C-alpha positions as CSV (number, residue, x, y, z in Angstrom):
1,M,0.0,0.0,0.0
2,L,2.2,2.7,-1.3
3,Q,-0.6,4.9,-2.8
4,I,-2.6,6.7,-0.2
5,D,-6.0,8.3,-0.8
6,L,-5.8,11.7,0.9
7,R,-9.3,11.2,2.3
8,E,-7.8,8.5,4.6
9,L,-5.7,11.3,6.2
10,A,-8.9,13.1,7.5
11,R,-9.1,10.4,10.2
12,G,-5.5,10.9,11.1
13,P,-2.1,9.3,10.2
14,V,-2.0,6.4,8.0
15,D,0.2,3.5,8.6
16,T,1.9,2.2,5.4
17,R,3.2,-1.3,4.8
18,A,4.2,-3.0,1.6
19,D,6.5,-5.7,0.2
20,V,7.7,-4.5,-3.3
21,P,9.3,-7.4,-5.3
22,G,12.7,-6.7,-6.9
23,T,11.1,-7.3,-10.4
24,D,8.4,-4.5,-9.9
25,P,8.7,-1.9,-12.6
26,L,9.4,0.8,-9.9
27,F,13.1,-0.6,-10.0
28,E,13.3,-0.8,-13.9
29,G,16.6,0.8,-14.9
30,V,18.1,0.4,-11.4
31,N,21.4,-1.3,-11.8
32,V,20.9,-3.3,-8.7
33,E,20.0,-7.0,-8.3
34,L,17.6,-7.5,-5.4
35,S,17.6,-11.0,-4.0
36,E,14.5,-10.3,-1.8
37,P,11.4,-8.0,-1.9
38,V,11.9,-4.4,-0.5
39,R,10.0,-4.3,2.9
40,V,8.6,-0.7,3.3
41,A,7.0,0.5,6.6
42,G,5.9,3.9,7.6
43,R,3.5,6.5,8.6
44,L,2.0,9.2,6.5
45,Q,0.5,12.3,8.2
46,D,-1.0,15.6,7.3
47,A,1.3,18.4,8.1
48,G,-1.2,21.3,7.1
49,D,-1.4,23.7,4.1
50,G,-1.3,21.0,1.5
51,R,1.9,19.3,2.8
52,F,2.1,15.8,4.0
53,Y,5.1,14.1,6.0
54,W,6.0,10.6,5.4
55,R,8.5,8.9,7.8
56,G,9.3,5.3,7.0
57,S,12.0,2.8,6.5
58,L,12.9,0.2,3.8
59,T,14.9,-3.1,4.1
60,T,16.0,-5.6,1.5
61,R,19.0,-7.6,0.4
62,M,21.0,-7.3,-2.7
63,A,23.2,-9.7,-4.6
64,G,26.6,-7.9,-4.7
65,Q,29.9,-8.7,-6.2
66,C,33.2,-8.1,-4.5
67,R,35.1,-5.5,-6.4
68,R,38.4,-7.1,-5.8
69,C,37.9,-10.8,-6.4
70,L,34.3,-10.8,-8.0
71,A,32.8,-13.3,-5.5
72,P,29.2,-13.1,-4.8
73,V,28.4,-11.0,-1.6
74,P,24.9,-10.8,-0.1
75,V,24.3,-7.3,1.3
76,A,21.8,-5.9,3.6
77,V,20.3,-2.7,2.5
78,T,18.5,-0.4,4.9
79,A,17.3,3.2,4.8
80,H,15.2,5.5,6.8
81,V,13.0,7.9,4.9
82,D,11.8,11.3,5.7
83,A,9.7,12.8,2.8
84,L,7.6,15.8,2.3
85,F,4.8,15.9,-0.3
86,S,3.5,19.4,-1.0
87,R,1.2,21.1,-3.2
88,D,3.2,24.2,-2.9
89,P,6.3,24.3,-5.4
90,D,8.0,26.9,-3.2
91,A,8.0,24.6,-0.1
92,L,10.2,22.2,-2.0
93,E,13.6,23.4,-0.9
94,D,14.7,20.0,0.6
95,P,15.9,17.3,-1.9
96,S,13.6,14.8,0.0
97,S,10.5,16.8,-1.2
98,Y,8.0,15.8,-3.8
99,L,5.6,17.9,-5.6
100,L,1.9,17.1,-5.7
101,A,-0.5,18.3,-8.3
102,P,-3.0,20.9,-6.8
103,D,-6.0,18.6,-7.7
104,A,-4.1,15.3,-6.4
105,T,-6.4,12.9,-4.5
106,A,-3.7,10.5,-3.6
107,I,0.0,10.5,-2.6
108,D,2.3,8.0,-4.4
109,L,5.1,7.1,-2.0
110,R,6.9,4.9,-4.7
111,P,9.2,7.6,-6.1
112,A,10.6,8.2,-2.5
113,V,11.2,4.6,-2.0
114,R,13.0,4.2,-5.4
115,E,15.2,7.3,-4.6
116,E,16.0,6.2,-1.0
117,L,16.8,2.6,-2.0
118,L,19.3,4.0,-4.7
119,L,21.0,6.1,-2.1
120,A,21.2,3.3,0.3
121,V,22.9,0.8,-1.9
122,P,26.6,0.7,-1.5
123,Q,28.6,1.8,-4.5
124,W,31.3,-0.9,-3.9
125,V,31.3,-4.1,-1.9
126,V,34.1,-6.3,-0.7
127,C,33.8,-9.8,0.5
128,R,36.2,-9.1,3.4
129,D,38.4,-6.1,4.3
130,D,41.7,-8.2,3.7
131,C,40.5,-9.5,0.3
132,R,43.6,-9.9,-1.9
133,G,41.6,-9.8,-5.2
134,L,42.6,-11.3,-8.6
135,C,46.1,-11.6,-10.0
136,P,46.2,-9.0,-12.9
137,R,48.0,-11.3,-15.1
138,C,46.5,-14.7,-14.8
139,G,43.3,-13.9,-13.0
140,K,43.7,-16.6,-10.2
141,D,41.9,-15.6,-6.9
142,L,44.8,-14.7,-4.5
143,N,42.6,-15.4,-1.6
144,A,43.0,-19.1,-2.5
145,G,46.7,-18.6,-2.5
146,P,49.5,-17.3,-4.5
147,C,49.6,-17.7,-8.3
148,S,52.5,-18.9,-10.4
149,C,53.2,-15.7,-12.2
150,P,56.7,-14.3,-11.6
151,P,56.9,-11.2,-9.6
152,A,56.1,-8.0,-11.3
153,V,59.1,-5.8,-12.4
154,D,58.6,-2.1,-12.7
155,Q,60.1,-1.1,-16.1
156,R,61.3,2.1,-14.7
157,W,64.1,0.1,-12.8
158,H,65.0,-1.6,-16.0
159,G,68.1,0.5,-16.5
160,L,69.3,-0.1,-13.0
161,V,68.8,-3.9,-13.3
162,A,70.8,-4.0,-16.4
163,L,73.6,-1.8,-14.7
164,R,73.6,-4.3,-11.6
165,D,73.9,-7.3,-13.9
166,K,76.8,-5.5,-15.8
167,L,78.6,-4.8,-12.5
168,R,78.3,-8.4,-11.4
169,D,80.1,-9.6,-14.6
């Protein structure tokens, strides 16, 4: 129940609760793979003068990928939402504000849910803090052990290495 009829608010605040599947069109174009529905809960109340305040939260899990070793990593995503819906365009100074049409009969909380989910998703994920990643030459997972590649030589030292070898002779 993420679309609230404004007539319901005449009786007082309205509790909102919904489970939005990750395949819902609301999340179309979002570059996040949700592994479970987004659970949304909150309370919408009339703030007077054509303004409505929604305080809520959302929780879900996403299927992430370690940015170092590419291992799958389940990630819990949570966010607290404080959104203002207003009929007055001048009252929309806060980025968490949404404009309502002057003749609106309902409030759609879905844009706020989508935006807050996008803000709550971590940009990068690692499987663990000490992840060693992949070998840049052979691609072996260095967490499983060292690879058989020879140590990398910085080409800037090539002249000194040649000089060292010459001095040994």
